[in-house]
C-alpha positions in Angstrom: -64.6 -11.1 20.1 -67.6 -10.2 22.3 -70.9 -11.9 21.9 -73.4 -10.0 19.7 -77.2 -10.3 20.5 -78.4 -9.7 16.9 -75.4 -9.9 14.6 -75.2 -8.9 11.0 -74.2 -11.5 8.4 -70.7 -10.1 8.5 -70.5 -10.2 12.4 -71.9 -13.7 12.5 -69.3 -14.8 9.9 -66.5 -13.2 11.9 -67.7 -15.0 15.1 -67.4 -18.3 13.2 -63.9 -17.5 11.8 -62.6 -16.4 15.2 -63.7 -19.7 16.7 -62.1 -21.7 13.9 -58.8 -19.8 14.3 -58.8 -20.6 18.1 -59.5 -24.3 17.2 -56.6 -24.4 14.7 -54.3 -22.7 17.2 -55.1 -25.3 19.8 -56.5 -22.6 22.1 -60.3 -23.1 22.2 -62.3 -21.1 24.7 -65.3 -23.4 24.8 -67.9 -20.6 25.1 -71.5 -21.2 26.1 -70.9 -24.7 27.3 -71.7 -24.4 31.0 -74.7 -24.8 33.2 -75.5 -21.1 33.1 -75.8 -21.2 29.3 -77.9 -24.3 29.5 -80.4 -22.6 31.8 -80.3 -19.4 29.8 -81.4 -21.0 26.5 -83.8 -23.5 27.9 -86.8 -21.2 27.2 -85.8 -20.7 23.6 -83.0 -20.7 21.1 -81.5 -17.8 19.1 -78.5 -19.3 17.1 -76.5 -16.8 15.1 -75.8 -19.1 12.1 -77.2 -22.1 10.2 -74.5 -24.7 9.6 -75.3 -27.1 6.7 -72.5 -29.6 6.4 -71.4 -33.1 5.7 -72.2 -35.8 8.2 -68.6 -36.9 8.5 -67.8 -37.6 12.1 -64.7 -35.4 11.9 -66.8 -32.4 11.0 -68.5 -31.5 14.4 -69.4 -27.9 13.9 -69.5 -26.7 17.5 -66.0 -28.1 18.0 -64.2 -26.8 14.9 -65.8 -23.4 15.2 -65.3 -23.3 19.0 -69.0 -22.6 19.8 -71.4 -23.8 22.4 -75.1 -24.5 23.2 -77.6 -22.5 21.2 -75.0 -20.9 18.9 -75.5 -22.9 15.8 -78.5 -24.5 14.0 -76.9 -27.5 12.5 -78.2 -29.5 9.5 -76.0 -32.4 8.2 -76.3 -35.0 5.4 -73.7 -37.2 3.7 -71.9 -35.1 1.2 -74.1 -32.1 2.2 -76.7 -33.2 -0.4 -79.8 -31.2 -0.5 -83.4 -32.4 -0.3 -86.7 -30.9 0.9 -86.0 -31.8 4.5 -82.7 -29.9 4.3 -84.4 -26.9 2.6 -87.1 -26.8 5.2 -84.6 -27.0 8.1 -82.5 -24.2 6.6 -85.6 -22.0 6.0 -86.7 -22.6 9.6 -83.3 -21.4 10.8 -83.4 -18.3 8.6 -87.1 -17.4 8.7 -88.2 -18.5 12.1 -85.0 -18.3 14.2 -83.8 -15.3 12.2 -80.2 -16.5 11.6 -78.3 -14.0 9.5 -75.8 -16.5 8.1 -76.0 -19.9 6.4 -72.7 -21.8 6.0 -72.2 -24.7 3.7 -69.4 -26.8 5.1 -67.6 -29.4 2.9 -64.3 -31.1 3.6 -61.4 -32.8 1.9 -61.4 -36.6 1.5 -65.2 -36.5 1.3 -66.5 -40.1 0.8 -69.6 -38.9 -1.1 -67.5 -36.9 -3.6 -65.0 -39.7 -4.0 -67.8 -42.2 -4.7 -69.3 -39.9 -7.3 -66.0 -39.6 -9.0 -65.5 -43.3 -9.0 -69.0 -43.9 -10.3 -68.3 -41.7 -13.3 -64.9 -43.4 -13.9 -65.8 -47.1 -13.6 -69.6 -47.1 -13.5 -69.6 -48.7 -10.1 -72.6 -47.1 -8.3 -73.4 -48.0 -4.6 -76.6 -49.8 -3.8 -79.4 -48.7 -1.5 -80.0 -45.1 -0.6 -76.2 -44.4 -0.8 -76.8 -44.4 -4.6 -79.1 -41.4 -4.2 -76.4 -39.5 -2.3 -73.9 -40.2 -5.1 -76.3 -39.2 -7.8 -76.9 -35.9 -6.1 -73.2 -35.2 -5.9 -72.5 -36.2 -9.5 -73.7 -32.8 -11.1 -71.0 -31.0 -9.1 -68.3 -33.4 -10.3 -69.4 -33.0 -13.9 -69.4 -29.2 -13.6 -65.9 -29.3 -12.2 -64.6 -31.5 -15.0 -66.3 -29.3 -17.6 -64.5 -26.3 -16.2 -61.2 -28.2 -16.4 -61.0 -28.8 -12.6 -59.9 -32.4 -12.0 -58.0 -32.3 -8.7 -59.7 -33.5 -5.6 -59.7 -30.2 -3.8 -61.0 -28.4 -7.0 -63.9 -30.8 -7.3 -64.7 -30.4 -3.6 -64.7 -26.7 -3.9 -67.0 -26.9 -6.9 -69.4 -29.1 -4.9 -69.6 -26.6 -2.1 -70.2 -23.8 -4.6 -72.8 -25.8 -6.3 -74.6 -26.4 -3.0 -74.5 -22.7 -2.1 -76.1 -21.8 -5.4 -78.6 -24.7 -5.2 -79.9 -23.5 -1.8 -80.5 -20.0 -3.2 -82.0 -21.3 -6.4 -84.5 -23.6 -4.6 -85.3 -21.6 -1.5 -87.2 -18.3 -2.2 -87.2 -17.6 1.5 -83.4 -17.7 1.6 -82.9 -15.9 -1.7 -85.2 -13.0 -0.5 -83.3 -12.7 2.7 -80.0 -12.5 0.9 -81.3 -10.1 -1.6 -82.6 -7.8 1.1 -79.2 -7.8 2.8 -80.6 -9.6 5.9 -78.7 -12.9 5.4 -75.7 -14.3 3.6 -74.6 -17.7 2.4 -71.0 -18.7 2.6 -69.3 -21.9 1.4 -66.3 -23.3 3.3 -64.0 -26.2 2.7 -62.6 -27.8 5.9 -59.1 -29.3 6.0 -59.0 -32.4 8.1 -55.3 -32.3 8.8 -55.0 -28.7 10.1 -58.6 -27.9 11.1 -58.8 -24.7 9.0 -61.9 -23.6 7.1 -61.3 -22.0 3.7 -63.8 -19.7 1.9 -64.7 -20.9 -1.6 -68.0 -19.1 -2.1 -70.0 -16.2 -0.7 -73.4 -14.8 -1.6 -74.6 -11.6 0.1 -71.2 -11.0 1.8 -67.9 -9.8 0.5 -65.2 -12.1 1.8 -62.1 -13.6 0.3 -60.0 -16.7 0.9 -57.8 -14.5 3.0 -60.7 -14.1 5.5 -60.4 -17.8 6.4 -58.0 -19.4 8.8 
């Protein structure tokens, strides 16, 4: 797919999915990773998507979506938990850098989600600031269980959906952009074993699970 200077939310999403399909197939093109690109974006950045994902070392966005320098504005926290710093970073990407797409990226075998589940089951809560991460994931686990979703992948999907809705609920900037059709927020679940990213939520963009790898 050819590069697009000012993509729509749909075009930006298709760029990401195309890159993920290449990655899954073992045929990455490594776009925008050379000296020419480095020099080209030195004066300023114009990423086409904000990627808010888990900090897990196996979730390197530019690799799994086969992108390069200046393509993605990446924000990562353990369990993709949301605080003011995250919201400010995402708003910067959308409002200042004019990114038309925000992606929330979760993954299977997420340690933060597993820890939240364990805390609810046996009362064992981690110490230090890890406790804060677990406490922020817990509402997603409770919501999943209330809806009868108890399998690990179901809880993960609920956490991604919860994060998508939380971003829109807490950020007026993002909500207004989505409401105006200028941006979209999509939730993806990444599968560690095969590298594919599956759609579990979309706001401001009509996509289905079949749109994913």
